[in-house]
N, C-alpha and C positions, 0 to 999 in steps of 0.2 A: 618735563614729563618724558617718560620712556617713549621711544619711537620704534617703528618697524626696523628690524635688524639688530636692536639692542639685546643683550643677554639678560636672562632672568636674574635679578639681583639676589645676592646671598642674603638670606634672612632666616630668623627663627621667630615663631609667634606662638601664642597660646590659644588653643581652640576652645570651643564652648564647654568641653569636659575637663579643661585644665591641662590637656596634653600638649606637648611641644610639637609643632609642625615645622619641619626644616625644608627650605627650598631645594636642598641637595637631594631630598627624597622624592621630589616631584618631577625629576627628569626621567624621560623614557616613555611618557605618554603625552598626548597633547593636553595642554593646561589652559584653563580659563580662570583668570583672577579678576573678580569684579569687586570694585570699591563702591560702597554706598555710604551716605552721610550718617544715618542713624537707624539702629534696630527699632522695629515696631512702630515706625512712622508710616503713613499711608503709601507714599510713592515707593519707599524702600521695600515695604511688604509686598506690593504688587510685583515689583521686579524679582524679589527672591522667590515668591510663589510661582511666578511664570517659569523661572529656571527649574524649580522643583517639579512642577507639572509636566515639564518637557525633559526631565532628567534622563529618561530611558532613551529618547532620541539623541540627546547629547552624548550619552554613554556609548550608544551604538555607533556614533560618528567618531568615537575614540577619545572623547574629552573627559578630563577630570575637572571638577569645579572647586573653587575656593573663594569664599566671600570674606571681605576685610572691611572693618570700620573701626572707629576709635572708641567704641563702646567697651565696657568692662566685661570680664568673663561671665559674670552673673547675668548681665543684660543679654549677652550673646546666647547664653544657656536658655534663658526664658524665651527668646525669639526662636531659637532652634527647636525647643521642646513644643512650643505653642503650635508650630506649623509642621513639625516632623520633617525637617529638611534632610535630604539624603546626602548632603555634602557638609564639609566643615566650615565654620565661621571663625575667623581669627579676631581676637580682641587686641587691638593695637593702640592701647591707651597712651603709650609714649610716642606714637606716630612714627616709629622707626621705619616700618614697611611703607606706610603712607608717603613718607618723604622720599624714600628710595625710588618709588614709582613716580613721584612728582605730582601727586594728585591733591596736595595741600595747597590751595590757591585762594586768591581773593575772589569772593563771590558777591553778587548783588541780588538782593531780594527786597521788593517793595521800597526801592530807593536807599536801602541800608547796605553799606559795604562792610564785609567781615571776612575772616579767614575760615575756610572749611574744606571738607572733602568734596571734590568735584566727581560726580558719578561717572565712572569710566570703567570700561572692560578691556582687559589685555588678553591676547591669545598668543600662546607660545607653542612651538613645535616640539617634537620629541627630544630635540637636542637643547632645548631651553632658549631658543631664539624667538624673539617677538615677531610674529607674522602679521598681526593686525592690532590696531588700537581703535576701539569704538568710543568716540568722545561724545557723540550725541545718542546716548542710550535711551531707547524708548521702553519704559518699564513694562508695558503691557505685551511687548513683543521682543523682549530681551533675548530669548532663546532663538527666535527666528533670525535676529540680527547676527547671532553667532553662527548659526547653521548656513546662512546665505553666503558666507565668505568662502 
């Protein structure tokens, strides 16, 4: 998994509108990249809506946001439209970005072990250097966790 001091990985991903988002265009502002397991699931919805509800505070603090999951563009579009998120969601079906950030890991739920996305938030400075990694994301207070850093 990426750690503090690491550089923003080079990547290109497709957002909910089918547009290409390139990491090279994200340098220059503070950046929050949050990874969530699946669009339109209860905990992921709470997290994404909390970030949306607090978007003006995050923006005022100088942050731009980018959500990433392994969902399809269509699923991201539906999720994005349903809640009118003010930030982009990347559909990383081939897990290229997910693996570059190191969030595809073994997980355990109800005694079952499987591979999946570990809910994690990465914060980068204007130069693209990782300044914080939030591994224990609390969905209901995701924005506060970012702002308290």
